[in-house]
C-alpha positions in Angstrom: 3.0 14.6 -8.0 2.0 13.2 -11.5 4.4 10.3 -11.0 1.9 7.6 -10.7 -1.2 10.2 -10.4 -3.9 11.2 -13.1 -3.1 14.7 -13.6 -7.1 15.1 -12.7 -6.3 13.5 -9.2 -2.9 16.2 -8.9 -4.9 19.3 -10.0 -6.4 20.3 -6.3 -3.5 19.0 -4.2 -0.9 20.9 -6.6 -2.6 23.9 -6.1 -3.0 23.3 -2.3 0.8 22.2 -2.1 1.7 25.4 -3.5 -0.2 27.8 -1.9 1.1 26.3 1.5 4.8 26.0 -0.1 4.6 28.6 -2.3 8.6 28.2 -2.6 11.5 25.9 -2.1 12.9 27.6 1.0 9.1 27.3 2.3 9.2 24.2 1.7 12.2 23.1 3.1 11.7 25.0 6.3 8.4 22.6 6.5 8.1 20.1 9.2 7.9 16.4 7.7 4.3 16.2 9.3 3.4 19.4 7.3 4.5 18.4 4.1 2.5 15.2 4.7 -0.2 16.6 6.0 -0.8 18.3 2.6 -0.3 15.2 0.6 -2.7 13.5 2.4 -5.0 11.2 0.5 -2.7 11.7 -2.7 -0.5 8.2 -2.2 2.9 6.9 -2.9 3.7 9.2 0.3 7.8 8.7 -0.2 7.2 11.3 -3.0 6.2 13.9 -0.8 9.7 13.0 1.7 12.0 12.8 -1.1 10.5 16.4 -2.5 10.7 17.7 1.0 14.1 16.4 1.1 15.1 17.7 -2.3 13.8 21.3 -0.5 16.4 21.0 1.9 19.0 20.0 0.1 18.6 23.0 -2.4 18.8 25.2 0.4 21.8 23.7 1.6 23.9 23.0 -0.9 22.5 25.4 -4.7 21.4 28.9 -2.2 18.0 28.1 -2.5 18.5 27.9 -6.5 16.7 24.9 -8.5 19.9 23.3 -10.3 19.6 23.7 -14.0 22.0 20.6 -15.1 20.6 16.8 -15.1 23.4 15.7 -13.3 22.9 17.8 -10.5 19.5 17.3 -10.4 19.4 13.5 -10.0 22.2 13.9 -7.0 18.8 15.1 -5.2 16.5 12.4 -3.1 13.8 11.0 -5.9 14.9 12.4 -8.4 15.8 10.0 -11.7 17.3 10.8 -15.6 13.4 11.4 -16.8 12.6 13.7 -14.1 15.4 15.5 -14.3 15.3 16.2 -17.7 11.7 17.3 -18.5 13.0 19.9 -15.3 16.3 20.7 -17.7 13.8 21.4 -20.7 10.7 22.8 -19.3 12.0 25.1 -16.9 15.3 25.8 -18.5 14.8 25.5 -22.1 17.8 23.4 -22.2 18.3 20.2 -24.2 17.8 16.9 -22.2 15.6 13.7 -22.8 13.2 12.6 -21.3 11.4 9.4 -21.2 8.4 9.3 -18.6 5.8 6.5 -19.2 3.8 8.3 -21.9 7.0 9.3 -23.6 7.9 5.6 -23.9 4.9 4.5 -24.7 5.3 7.0 -28.3 8.6 5.6 -28.9 7.8 2.0 -28.6 4.6 1.8 -30.6 6.7 4.5 -34.0 10.0 2.4 -33.6 8.2 -1.1 -32.4 10.5 -1.6 -29.8 9.4 -4.5 -27.7 11.5 -5.8 -25.0 10.6 -6.1 -21.0 10.4 -2.7 -19.7 13.6 -2.6 -17.4 15.6 -4.3 -19.2 18.7 -3.0 -20.2 18.9 -3.5 -24.0 15.2 -1.8 -24.3 15.9 0.6 -22.0 19.0 1.6 -24.3 17.1 1.8 -27.6 14.3 4.1 -25.6 16.7 6.4 -24.5 18.2 6.3 -27.7 15.5 7.2 -29.8 14.4 9.8 -26.9 18.0 11.7 -27.3 18.0 12.0 -31.5 14.3 13.4 -31.3 14.9 15.8 -28.7 15.8 19.3 -30.3 18.0 22.4 -29.6 15.2 24.8 -30.1 11.9 25.1 -28.6 12.9 21.8 -26.6 10.4 23.1 -23.6 7.7 22.7 -26.4 8.9 19.5 -27.7 8.7 17.8 -24.1 5.8 19.0 -23.2 3.9 17.3 -26.4 5.3 14.5 -26.4 3.8 13.8 -22.8 0.7 15.0 -24.0 0.3 13.0 -27.3 0.9 10.0 -25.1 -1.2 10.9 -21.9 -4.2 12.0 -24.8 -3.5 10.5 -28.2 -1.1 7.4 -27.8 -3.3 6.0 -24.9 -2.6 2.6 -23.4 -6.1 0.8 -24.1 -7.5 2.7 -27.0 -5.2 4.7 -28.7 -6.3 7.1 -31.0 -4.6 6.9 -34.2 -7.1 9.1 -36.5 -6.1 11.9 -34.3 -2.6 11.5 -34.1 0.0 13.3 -36.2 2.1 10.9 -36.2 0.5 8.3 -37.4 1.1 7.7 -41.2 4.5 7.5 -39.9 4.1 5.4 -36.8 5.5 1.5 -37.5 3.2 -0.1 -35.4 0.3 1.8 -36.6 1.8 0.9 -40.5 1.1 -2.8 -39.0 -2.1 -2.8 -37.3 -0.2 -3.3 -34.1 -0.6 -0.5 -31.4 -2.1 -3.0 -29.0 1.4 -5.0 -29.1 3.6 -1.9 -28.0 4.9 -1.8 -25.6 4.9 -5.4 -24.3 2.9 -5.8 -20.9 4.5 -7.7 -17.8 2.3 -10.3 -16.8 0.2 -9.4 -13.8 0.6 -12.0 -11.3 -2.2 -12.1 -8.8 -1.6 -9.7 -5.9 -1.3 -12.3 -2.6 -3.3 -10.8 0.3 -2.0 -9.3 3.7 -4.2 -9.1 7.1 -4.2 -7.0 10.1 -6.3 -5.6 12.5 -6.0 -1.8 13.3 -7.2 -1.0 16.9 -9.4 2.2 17.0 -9.3 3.2 20.5 -11.8 6.3 21.2 -12.1 8.3 24.9 -14.5 9.4 26.4 -14.3 12.7 24.5 -14.2 11.3 21.6 -11.4 11.6 20.0 -9.1 8.4 18.7 -5.4 7.4 19.8 -3.2 7.5 16.7 0.0 6.3 16.5 3.2 7.8 14.4 4.3 5.0 11.8 8.4 3.8 11.4 10.2 6.3 9.1 10.4 3.3 6.8 8.1 0.9 5.0 4.0 1.3 3.9 2.7 4.5 5.0 6.3 5.7 6.4 5.8 8.9 9.3 2.2 8.9 8.6 0.3 8.0 11.6 -2.9 6.0 11.8 -4.8 3.7 14.2 -2.0 0.8 15.7 -2.0 -1.3 13.4 -1.2 -5.1 14.7 -1.4 -9.1 13.4 -4.8 -9.9 12.6 -5.3 -12.7 15.5 -4.1 -10.1 18.1 -6.7 -10.0 20.8 -8.4 -7.0 22.5 -6.6 -8.0 26.1 -3.1 -8.7 24.4 -3.4 -5.1 22.5 -4.3 -3.5 26.0 -1.8 -5.0 27.9 0.5 -3.1 25.5 -1.3 0.5 26.2 -1.6 -0.3 29.9 -5.4 -0.7 29.1 -7.1 -2.9 31.4 -10.3 -4.5 30.8 -12.1 -2.2 33.9 -10.9 0.9 31.4 -13.3 -0.1 28.3 -16.7 0.1 27.6 -17.0 -1.7 24.4 -15.4 -3.1 22.0 -16.8 -3.9 17.9 -15.5 -5.0 15.0 -16.0 -3.6 12.0 -16.9 -5.0 8.7 -13.1 -6.3 6.9 -11.7 -4.1 4.0 -9.1 -4.4 1.3 -6.1 -1.2 0.4 -4.6 -2.3 -2.6 -0.8 -1.3 -2.9 1.3 -1.8 -5.9 2.5 -5.2 -5.2 0.0 -7.0 -2.6 -3.4 -6.3 -1.0 -4.3 -5.8 3.0 -7.4 -7.2 4.0 -8.0 -4.8 7.4 -10.4 -5.7 10.5 -10.8 -2.5 12.2 -11.4 -3.1 16.3 -13.3 0.1 17.8 -12.2 0.3 21.3 -14.5 2.9 23.2 -12.8 3.9 26.6 -15.0 4.4 29.5 -15.1 8.5 30.4 -13.8 8.2 33.6 -10.6 6.4 33.0 -7.5 8.3 32.4 -6.3 8.9 29.1 -3.1 7.2 27.4 -0.1 9.9 27.7 0.3 11.5 24.3 4.1 11.0 23.3 6.6 11.7 20.1 4.5 8.9 18.2 1.2 8.6 20.1 -1.3 11.1 20.0 -5.1 12.1 20.5 -7.0 13.4 17.4 -10.8 14.2 17.6 -12.1 13.4 14.2 -13.8 16.7 13.6 -10.3 18.5 14.2 -8.5 19.5 11.3 -4.9 17.2 11.1 -1.9 19.1 10.8 -0.3 16.0 10.2 0.2 13.4 7.4 -3.1 10.2 7.8 -2.9 7.1 6.3 -5.5 6.5 3.7 -6.8 3.8 5.9 -6.7 6.1 8.9 -8.9 9.0 6.5 -11.4 6.2 6.5 -11.5 4.3 10.0 -12.1 8.3 11.4 -14.9 9.1 9.2 -16.7 6.2 10.3 -16.1 6.2 14.5 -19.9 7.9 14.8 -21.2 5.5 13.4 -19.5 2.7 15.4 -20.8 4.7 18.5 -24.1 4.6 18.0 -24.0 0.7 17.0 
């Protein structure tokens, strides 16, 4: 959960998740929908699917016991070398290096290692220092300490060098160049894509949700149907056998943007209110009706959560 997400955001999700899935076996038995339900709002949903798949493999291949070696852990879905090292060091107190974003920043400054992140030579040098500094004794304490040092002291924009126990030995600090390390890639302006989401509301106030494909953006989550921005209500209605006579009114909501790591999606919601007398679209494995007031026992995309909360205000418009 902490991958690319701040601890302050993670804590309530972590507590809720462990209460629902207190063991690897319980997580492995859960459906994907249930796992995604408890991840809704945290983002980067691929992490949840990998965690679920890893639990299934741990039960199937490791008798329900989390492996205690880096090689065995990295064979599981979603676990790379650094995450495996953290598990081995902290959970099993065995020597294994890590190189998460915080540790990378500490080592880059301490040894003045520059170079593009991901470049083979840069990675080789950083991993070499990570291995050399990882102790045999109290490896769990060291691993947590260096992560916390990067997270709370050797921070990205305003490093707290006066509070750092390593400041007197840090090459970047000695040179007064803390902000030069690690080197930052030039950010490109995020491209913008456009889409329409058709928010169909039946006479009972329930909204039509569609399960997204198992791969791609918001994979396996539920949301109002998404279409290209030029799609008309009539074209959408043809896809779902909704003749214009079944529609009481339509309303275009204000456009808004949702940011992804590499692009922004500009969304135009189209609210389609059906007449109370019309027959409903039948539920299938990838279509369901959901009332906004009911608990969603499945994963919802961030956009779906936003659109569902705004239905009442649009109905009164």
